[in-house]
OpenMM code with the backbone's topology and positions (N, CA, C; nanometers):
from openmm import Vec3, app, unit

residues = "MET LYS PHE ILE THR GLN ASP ILE TYR LEU THR ALA ALA LEU ILE ALA GLN GLY ILE PRO LEU ILE ALA HIS SER ARG THR GLY SER VAL THR THR PHE GLN PHE THR GLU THR ASP GLU LEU LYS GLN LEU VAL GLU ASN TYR TYR ALA ASP THR ALA ARG VAL SER PRO LEU LYS TYR GLY ASN ALA PHE LYS ASN LEU LYS ALA MET ILE HIS GLN THR TYR THR THR ASN ASN ASP TYR ILE THR ASN ASN HIS ASN LYS ALA ASN".split()
positions = [
    Vec3(4.2472, 1.0165, 2.3818),
    Vec3(4.1783, 0.8941, 2.3551),
    Vec3(4.1801, 0.8070, 2.4806),
    Vec3(4.0762, 0.7242, 2.4959),
    Vec3(4.0643, 0.6412, 2.6158),
    Vec3(4.0714, 0.4933, 2.5801),
    Vec3(4.1287, 0.4177, 2.6723),
    Vec3(4.1308, 0.2722, 2.6616),
    Vec3(4.0382, 0.2208, 2.7709),
    Vec3(3.9414, 0.1385, 2.7332),
    Vec3(3.8427, 0.0867, 2.8271),
    Vec3(3.8480, -0.0654, 2.8258),
    Vec3(3.8441, -0.1245, 2.9450),
    Vec3(3.8437, -0.2700, 2.9573),
    Vec3(3.7568, -0.3118, 3.0745),
    Vec3(3.7098, -0.4343, 3.0695),
    Vec3(3.6381, -0.4951, 3.1821),
    Vec3(3.7227, -0.6040, 3.2467),
    Vec3(3.8447, -0.6214, 3.1994),
    Vec3(3.9350, -0.7268, 3.2463),
    Vec3(4.0104, -0.6786, 3.3710),
    Vec3(3.9699, -0.7280, 3.4871),
    Vec3(4.0320, -0.6843, 3.6128),
    Vec3(4.1781, -0.7293, 3.6216),
    Vec3(4.2105, -0.8431, 3.5617),
    Vec3(4.3485, -0.8922, 3.5666),
    Vec3(4.4402, -0.8042, 3.4817),
    Vec3(4.3946, -0.7661, 3.3641),
    Vec3(4.4702, -0.6723, 3.2803),
    Vec3(4.4838, -0.5393, 3.3522),
    Vec3(4.3751, -0.4926, 3.4102),
    Vec3(4.3773, -0.3646, 3.4815),
    Vec3(4.4806, -0.3672, 3.5937),
    Vec3(4.4825, -0.4741, 3.6712),
    Vec3(4.5804, -0.4860, 3.7798),
    Vec3(4.7230, -0.4855, 3.7247),
    Vec3(4.7449, -0.5553, 3.6129),
    Vec3(4.8784, -0.5591, 3.5523),
    Vec3(4.9208, -0.4196, 3.5059),
    Vec3(4.8288, -0.3453, 3.4462),
    Vec3(4.8621, -0.2105, 3.3993),
    Vec3(4.8947, -0.1179, 3.5161),
    Vec3(4.8129, -0.1240, 3.6201),
    Vec3(4.8384, -0.0408, 3.7385),
    Vec3(4.9720, -0.0772, 3.8010),
    Vec3(5.0017, -0.2062, 3.8095),
    Vec3(5.1282, -0.2519, 3.8688),
    Vec3(5.2485, -0.2053, 3.7884),
    Vec3(5.2269, -0.1738, 3.6604),
    Vec3(5.3357, -0.1263, 3.5749),
    Vec3(5.3376, 0.0261, 3.5653),
    Vec3(5.2578, 0.0920, 3.6492),
    Vec3(5.2643, 0.2369, 3.6598),
    Vec3(5.1661, 0.3146, 3.5736),
    Vec3(5.0707, 0.2469, 3.5117),
    Vec3(4.9714, 0.3169, 3.4298),
    Vec3(4.8565, 0.3595, 3.5212),
    Vec3(4.8274, 0.4883, 3.5301),
    Vec3(4.7224, 0.5325, 3.6215),
    Vec3(4.5814, 0.5020, 3.5688),
    Vec3(4.4989, 0.4495, 3.6570),
    Vec3(4.3576, 0.4290, 3.6282),
    Vec3(4.2900, 0.5649, 3.6386),
    Vec3(4.2189, 0.6076, 3.5327),
    Vec3(4.1595, 0.7410, 3.5369),
    Vec3(4.0130, 0.7388, 3.5773),
    Vec3(3.9465, 0.6231, 3.5613),
    Vec3(3.8063, 0.6142, 3.6013),
    Vec3(3.7633, 0.4688, 3.6037),
    Vec3(3.6570, 0.4446, 3.6777),
    Vec3(3.5925, 0.3138, 3.6751),
    Vec3(3.4440, 0.3339, 3.6994),
    Vec3(3.3648, 0.2425, 3.6482),
    Vec3(3.2207, 0.2502, 3.6710),
    Vec3(3.1663, 0.1083, 3.6806),
    Vec3(3.0524, 0.0974, 3.7446),
    Vec3(2.9899, -0.0337, 3.7619),
    Vec3(2.8442, -0.0237, 3.7204),
    Vec3(2.8037, -0.1152, 3.6345),
    Vec3(2.6650, -0.1270, 3.5926),
    Vec3(2.6240, -0.2709, 3.6188),
    Vec3(2.5362, -0.2901, 3.7150),
    Vec3(2.5002, -0.4262, 3.7537),
    Vec3(2.6219, -0.4967, 3.8084),
    Vec3(2.6568, -0.6085, 3.7488),
    Vec3(2.7729, -0.6846, 3.7953),
    Vec3(2.8972, -0.6601, 3.7104),
    Vec3(2.8902, -0.5648, 3.6184),
    Vec3(3.0013, -0.5385, 3.5268),
    Vec3(3.0728, -0.4095, 3.5655),
    Vec3(3.2031, -0.4206, 3.5892),
    Vec3(3.2852, -0.3034, 3.6176),
    Vec3(3.3711, -0.2741, 3.4960),
    Vec3(3.3754, -0.1472, 3.4591),
    Vec3(3.4546, -0.1017, 3.3457),
    Vec3(3.5650, -0.0112, 3.3982),
    Vec3(3.6863, -0.0329, 3.3471),
    Vec3(3.8029, 0.0448, 3.3878),
    Vec3(3.8502, 0.1289, 3.2697),
    Vec3(3.8962, 0.2507, 3.2996),
    Vec3(3.9342, 0.3431, 3.1928),
    Vec3(4.0744, 0.3985, 3.2164),
    Vec3(4.1525, 0.3967, 3.1092),
    Vec3(4.2887, 0.4501, 3.1099),
    Vec3(4.3035, 0.5484, 2.9942),
    Vec3(4.4033, 0.6351, 3.0021),
    Vec3(4.4394, 0.7186, 2.8892),
    Vec3(4.5199, 0.6331, 2.7931),
    Vec3(4.4781, 0.6301, 2.6667),
    Vec3(4.5469, 0.5464, 2.5681),
    Vec3(4.6748, 0.6147, 2.5222),
    Vec3(4.7853, 0.5454, 2.5402),
    Vec3(4.9164, 0.5937, 2.4960),
    Vec3(4.9863, 0.4790, 2.4238),
    Vec3(5.0967, 0.5107, 2.3593),
    Vec3(5.1755, 0.4056, 2.2948),
    Vec3(5.2269, 0.3056, 2.3989),
    Vec3(5.2665, 0.3571, 2.5155),
    Vec3(5.3144, 0.2693, 2.6222),
    Vec3(5.2040, 0.1731, 2.6661),
    Vec3(5.0846, 0.2248, 2.6859),
    Vec3(4.9727, 0.1404, 2.7266),
    Vec3(4.9443, 0.0341, 2.6208),
    Vec3(4.9423, 0.0735, 2.4943),
    Vec3(4.9178, -0.0225, 2.3860),
    Vec3(5.0204, -0.1349, 2.3894),
    Vec3(5.1471, -0.1006, 2.4122),
    Vec3(5.2525, -0.2016, 2.4172),
    Vec3(5.2346, -0.2940, 2.5369),
    Vec3(5.1990, -0.2376, 2.6524),
    Vec3(5.1783, -0.3196, 2.7711),
    Vec3(5.0596, -0.4147, 2.7538),
    Vec3(4.9535, -0.3678, 2.6908),
    Vec3(4.8372, -0.4526, 2.6644),
    Vec3(4.8760, -0.5647, 2.5685),
    Vec3(4.9499, -0.5292, 2.4658),
    Vec3(4.9966, -0.6303, 2.3697),
    Vec3(5.0828, -0.7351, 2.4401),
    Vec3(5.1737, -0.6899, 2.5259),
    Vec3(5.2592, -0.7821, 2.6014),
    Vec3(5.1761, -0.8716, 2.6932),
    Vec3(5.0757, -0.8148, 2.7555),
    Vec3(4.9891, -0.8915, 2.8457),
    Vec3(4.9223, -1.0064, 2.7702),
    Vec3(4.8613, -0.9762, 2.6575),
    Vec3(4.7902, -1.0793, 2.5823),
    Vec3(4.8843, -1.1762, 2.5093),
    Vec3(5.0079, -1.1339, 2.4866),
    Vec3(5.1075, -1.2234, 2.4265),
    Vec3(5.1778, -1.3073, 2.5333),
    Vec3(5.1410, -1.2849, 2.6601),
    Vec3(5.2004, -1.3562, 2.7732),
    Vec3(5.3497, -1.3278, 2.7860),
    Vec3(5.3894, -1.2050, 2.7545),
    Vec3(5.5293, -1.1653, 2.7682),
    Vec3(5.5461, -1.0480, 2.8653),
    Vec3(5.4380, -1.0092, 2.9323),
    Vec3(5.4440, -0.8973, 3.0268),
    Vec3(5.5297, -0.9352, 3.1471),
    Vec3(5.6030, -0.8377, 3.1964),
    Vec3(5.6840, -0.8571, 3.3158),
    Vec3(5.6352, -0.7584, 3.4204),
    Vec3(5.5911, -0.8139, 3.5330),
    Vec3(5.5358, -0.7293, 3.6382),
    Vec3(5.5765, -0.7860, 3.7738),
    Vec3(5.6015, -0.6978, 3.8675),
    Vec3(5.6350, -0.7382, 4.0037),
    Vec3(5.5155, -0.8108, 4.0663),
    Vec3(5.5373, -0.9305, 4.1187),
    Vec3(5.4269, -1.0026, 4.1815),
    Vec3(5.3647, -0.9261, 4.2988),
    Vec3(5.4464, -0.8574, 4.3772),
    Vec3(5.3927, -0.7808, 4.4899),
    Vec3(5.3079, -0.6630, 4.4425),
    Vec3(5.3563, -0.5907, 4.3420),
    Vec3(5.2793, -0.4782, 4.2885),
    Vec3(5.1494, -0.5262, 4.2247),
    Vec3(5.1567, -0.6394, 4.1530),
    Vec3(5.0380, -0.6957, 4.0899),
    Vec3(4.9356, -0.7367, 4.1962),
    Vec3(4.9823, -0.8073, 4.2976),
    Vec3(4.8925, -0.8511, 4.4054),
    Vec3(4.8269, -0.7344, 4.4753),
    Vec3(4.9047, -0.6306, 4.5046),
    Vec3(4.8491, -0.5121, 4.5703),
    Vec3(4.7490, -0.4399, 4.4804),
    Vec3(4.7819, -0.4288, 4.3526),
    Vec3(4.6897, -0.3635, 4.2586),
    Vec3(4.5586, -0.4411, 4.2499),
    Vec3(4.5669, -0.5734, 4.2440),
    Vec3(4.4473, -0.6558, 4.2350),
    Vec3(4.3613, -0.6420, 4.3609),
    Vec3(4.4245, -0.6478, 4.4778),
    Vec3(4.3509, -0.6321, 4.6042),
    Vec3(4.2830, -0.4955, 4.6109),
    Vec3(4.3545, -0.3914, 4.5702),
    Vec3(4.2964, -0.2567, 4.5725),
    Vec3(4.1783, -0.2443, 4.4772),
    Vec3(4.1890, -0.3060, 4.3600),
    Vec3(4.0780, -0.3039, 4.2645),
    Vec3(3.9562, -0.3757, 4.3210),
    Vec3(3.9772, -0.4911, 4.3817),
    Vec3(3.8656, -0.5659, 4.4411),
    Vec3(3.7984, -0.4829, 4.5504),
    Vec3(3.8780, -0.4162, 4.6333),
    Vec3(3.8216, -0.3316, 4.7385),
    Vec3(3.7435, -0.2154, 4.6777),
    Vec3(3.7973, -0.1560, 4.5730),
    Vec3(3.7314, -0.0444, 4.5060),
    Vec3(3.5978, -0.0891, 4.4462),
    Vec3(3.5976, -0.2046, 4.3821),
    Vec3(3.4747, -0.2577, 4.3230),
    Vec3(3.3725, -0.2865, 4.4315),
    Vec3(3.4159, -0.3476, 4.5392),
    Vec3(3.3255, -0.3792, 4.6501),
    Vec3(3.2676, -0.2512, 4.7098),
    Vec3(3.3523, -0.1494, 4.7267),
    Vec3(3.3063, -0.0215, 4.7823),
    Vec3(3.2024, 0.0421, 4.6899),
    Vec3(3.2278, 0.0390, 4.5604),
    Vec3(3.1327, 0.0950, 4.4640),
    Vec3(3.0010, 0.0193, 4.4715),
    Vec3(3.0068, -0.1128, 4.4786),
    Vec3(2.8865, -0.1955, 4.4860),
    Vec3(2.8083, -0.1646, 4.6132),
    Vec3(2.8787, -0.1581, 4.7267),
    Vec3(2.8140, -0.1302, 4.8547),
    Vec3(2.7510, 0.0080, 4.8543),
    Vec3(2.8229, 0.1066, 4.8053),
    Vec3(2.7717, 0.2431, 4.8002),
    Vec3(2.6468, 0.2502, 4.7124),
    Vec3(2.6517, 0.1890, 4.5946),
    Vec3(2.5358, 0.1913, 4.5056),
    Vec3(2.4171, 0.1186, 4.5671),
    Vec3(2.4404, 0.0044, 4.6319),
    Vec3(2.3313, -0.0687, 4.6948),
    Vec3(2.2724, 0.0086, 4.8109),
    Vec3(2.3572, 0.0741, 4.8909),
    Vec3(2.3071, 0.1563, 5.0007),
    Vec3(2.2203, 0.2689, 4.9472),
    Vec3(2.2626, 0.3304, 4.8392),
    Vec3(2.1867, 0.4392, 4.7789),
    Vec3(2.0507, 0.3888, 4.7318),
    Vec3(2.0500, 0.2756, 4.6618),
    Vec3(1.9245, 0.2194, 4.6112),
    Vec3(1.8343, 0.1792, 4.7275),
    Vec3(1.8915, 0.1120, 4.8285),
    Vec3(1.8129, 0.0679, 4.9431),
    Vec3(1.7550, 0.1865, 5.0179),
    Vec3(1.8369, 0.2885, 5.0430),
    Vec3(1.7897, 0.4063, 5.1170),
    Vec3(1.6813, 0.4805, 5.0403),
    Vec3(1.6977, 0.4968, 4.9119),
    Vec3(1.5960, 0.5664, 4.8324),
    Vec3(1.4684, 0.4835, 4.8215),
    Vec3(1.4810, 0.3522, 4.8160),
    Vec3(1.3647, 0.2651, 4.8102),
    Vec3(1.2859, 0.2770, 4.9410),
    Vec3(1.3575, 0.2776, 5.0530),
    Vec3(1.2904, 0.2876, 5.1833),
    Vec3(1.2213, 0.4223, 5.2003),
    Vec3(1.2778, 0.5292, 5.1469),
    Vec3(1.2183, 0.6618, 5.1562),
    Vec3(1.0887, 0.6693, 5.0752),
    Vec3(1.0841, 0.5932, 4.9662),
    Vec3(0.9676, 0.5970, 4.8788),
    Vec3(0.8488, 0.5235, 4.9429),
    Vec3(0.8772, 0.4337, 5.0371),
    Vec3(0.7681, 0.3551, 5.0998),
    Vec3(0.7118, 0.4212, 5.2209),
] * unit.nanometer
topology = app.Topology()
chain = topology.addChain("A")
for resn in residues:
    res = topology.addResidue(resn, chain)
    for name in ("N", "CA", "C"):
        topology.addAtom(name, app.Element.getBySymbol(name[0]), res)
């Protein structure tokens, strides 16, 4: 089973706590993140929304920066693809 979210802050918190991101996709301005759903993940998500999650600030900051870079790279790659294909069509 998969857990899907668009919440980059939750995603960063999960990654910082050792939950591996298995996929991400971007449609327009919306990025979706995908994890394998486990009991541990469910508990961490519950803790996050209950404001009781405990996460290393350094790990959280690094996870967030990496996610932003990943999103930017995906956006740039997709735009380059669209721009290049558009130019070829003209």
